[in-house]
C-alpha positions as CSV (number, residue, x, y, z in Angstrom):
1,M,160.5,90.8,97.0
2,R,162.1,94.2,96.6
3,R,165.5,92.8,97.6
4,I,165.2,90.0,95.0
5,A,164.4,92.5,92.3
6,L,167.4,94.7,93.2
7,A,169.7,91.6,93.3
8,L,168.5,90.5,89.8
9,F,168.9,94.0,88.4
10,A,172.5,94.1,89.8
11,L,173.3,90.8,88.2
12,L,172.1,91.9,84.9
13,L,174.3,95.0,85.0
14,V,177.5,93.1,85.9
15,P,178.1,91.3,82.5
16,G,177.6,94.5,80.6
17,A,180.0,96.4,82.9
18,A,182.7,93.7,82.6
19,F,184.2,95.4,79.5
20,A,184.7,99.1,78.9
21,A,183.1,100.3,75.6
22,V,186.1,100.5,73.3
23,D,186.0,101.6,69.7
24,P,187.3,99.3,67.0
25,G,191.1,99.5,66.7
26,R,191.5,100.8,70.2
27,A,192.5,99.6,73.6
28,Q,191.9,100.9,77.1
29,G,194.1,99.8,79.9
30,A,197.7,99.4,80.8
31,I,200.7,97.2,81.3
32,T,202.6,97.8,84.5
33,I,206.3,97.0,84.4
34,D,208.3,97.3,87.6
35,G,205.7,99.7,89.0
36,N,205.6,101.9,85.9
37,K,202.4,102.0,83.9
38,V,202.3,102.2,80.1
39,A,198.8,103.0,78.8
40,L,197.8,100.8,75.9
41,N,195.6,102.7,73.5
42,Y,195.7,100.8,70.1
43,A,194.7,97.3,69.2
44,Y,195.5,95.2,66.1
45,A,195.0,91.5,65.3
46,V,196.0,89.0,62.7
47,G,194.4,85.5,62.5
48,H,195.7,82.1,61.4
49,Q,198.9,82.4,63.4
50,K,201.0,79.3,64.1
51,N,201.0,78.0,67.7
52,E,204.5,76.5,68.3
53,V,203.1,74.0,70.9
54,T,200.2,72.5,68.8
55,N,201.7,73.3,65.3
56,R,198.3,74.5,64.3
57,R,197.6,77.8,62.5
58,D,194.5,78.8,64.4
59,D,195.9,81.3,67.0
60,T,195.0,85.0,66.8
61,R,197.8,87.4,67.5
62,V,196.6,90.5,69.3
63,V,199.0,93.5,69.4
64,L,198.4,96.3,71.9
65,T,200.5,99.4,71.8
66,D,200.9,102.9,73.3
67,K,201.2,104.6,70.0
68,P,199.6,103.8,66.6
69,L,201.6,101.5,64.3
70,P,202.5,102.5,60.8
71,D,200.0,101.2,58.1
72,N,202.7,99.1,56.4
73,I,203.8,97.2,59.4
74,N,203.7,93.4,59.2
75,L,201.8,92.2,62.3
76,E,203.0,88.6,61.7
77,D,206.5,89.7,62.4
78,I,205.9,92.4,65.1
79,D,207.2,90.3,68.0
80,Y,210.8,91.5,67.5
81,S,210.2,94.6,65.3
82,F,208.3,97.2,67.3
83,P,209.0,100.6,65.9
84,D,211.5,102.7,68.0
85,G,209.8,104.4,70.9
86,T,206.6,102.2,70.7
87,Y,205.8,100.0,73.7
88,G,203.2,97.3,74.2
89,M,202.6,93.7,74.0
90,V,201.7,90.8,71.7
91,V,199.4,88.1,73.0
92,S,198.5,85.0,71.1
93,V,195.0,83.7,71.8
94,A,194.4,80.0,71.0
95,R,191.2,78.8,69.5
96,D,190.0,77.8,73.0
97,D,190.5,81.4,74.2
98,K,193.6,80.5,76.3
99,I,196.7,82.6,76.0
100,S,199.5,80.6,74.2
101,H,202.3,83.2,73.8
102,I,203.2,86.6,75.2
103,V,205.8,89.3,74.2
104,V,206.3,92.5,76.1
105,Q,208.2,95.5,74.5
106,H,209.2,98.1,77.1
107,A,211.6,100.9,77.8
108,K,214.3,98.5,79.1
109,G,214.0,95.9,76.4
110,M,211.9,93.0,75.4
111,Y,210.5,89.9,77.1
112,D,209.3,86.8,75.2
113,G,207.5,84.3,77.3
114,G,207.7,81.6,74.6
115,Y,204.8,79.4,73.7
116,F,203.0,77.6,76.5
117,E,199.7,75.8,77.3
118,A,197.0,77.4,79.6
119,D,199.1,79.5,82.0
120,P,196.8,80.5,84.9
121,N,198.6,83.8,85.1
122,Y,197.0,85.1,81.9
123,T,193.3,85.3,81.0
124,F,191.3,86.3,78.1
125,R,187.5,87.1,78.3
126,R,186.0,87.3,74.9
127,Q,183.4,89.9,74.1
128,K,181.1,89.1,71.1
129,T,181.8,91.1,68.0
130,D,181.3,90.3,64.3
131,R,184.3,92.4,63.1
132,G,187.3,90.8,64.7
133,I,188.3,90.0,68.2
134,A,187.4,91.9,71.4
135,G,187.5,91.4,75.1
136,N,189.7,91.7,78.1
137,L,193.3,90.5,78.5
138,S,194.7,90.4,81.9
139,G,197.8,89.0,83.6
140,K,198.7,88.7,87.3
141,A,202.1,90.0,88.4
142,V,204.6,87.8,86.6
143,K,208.2,88.0,87.8
144,T,210.9,87.3,85.2
145,N,214.7,87.4,85.7
146,T,214.7,91.1,84.6
147,M,211.3,92.6,85.5
148,T,207.9,92.1,87.0
149,F,204.9,92.9,84.9
150,S,201.1,92.7,85.0
151,F,198.4,94.0,82.7
152,D,194.6,94.6,82.3
153,V,193.4,95.8,79.0
154,D,190.0,96.0,77.2
155,F,190.3,96.0,73.5
156,D,188.5,95.7,70.2
157,A,190.7,94.8,67.2
158,L,189.8,94.3,63.6
159,T,191.4,91.0,62.5
160,K,193.5,91.0,59.3
C-alpha cells in the first residue's frame, strides 16, 4: 500500500515539474548550434500569423531571444530582421500545437526551415495560461547543410 501511495505521489509531481516556472515575457533554456549554447531568456509572441502551407492565419509566432528586443520592433517581420548582435529563434505554432515554421538567427548567419507539416523533430507542449502562450519548445538535433542545432526552452509569452 505504501508503494502505491508513493507511486501516485510521484505521478502527481511529474506534470507540474514538466515546465520550469517562467515569468511572463521570459524564457529559460537554450539553443545549441554546432556544440555552442546560446541561452534564450526573452519570449515574445504574435497571433493570427499566416501559415504558408494551409494559407490560414491562425498560427502563433513565438520569438525567443538572448537579449531583449526594442519596444518598437515588428514581430510580424522579425524572421529576417533580428537586431545586430541578437540571437535566437522564431517558431510558428499551428492551431493544433504542431510546429509549422522555424527560423534560427545565430552568430554565423540565419537558417530558415521553411513551412512544413508536423515535423517529428520539433515539439511544443503547451502550458495553460490566460495571458498568451506558454510551454516548452524542443527540437532534436537537426543537421542542415551549414550547421547542426537543437533546442529546449520553457517560455511564457504575452501574445500581441
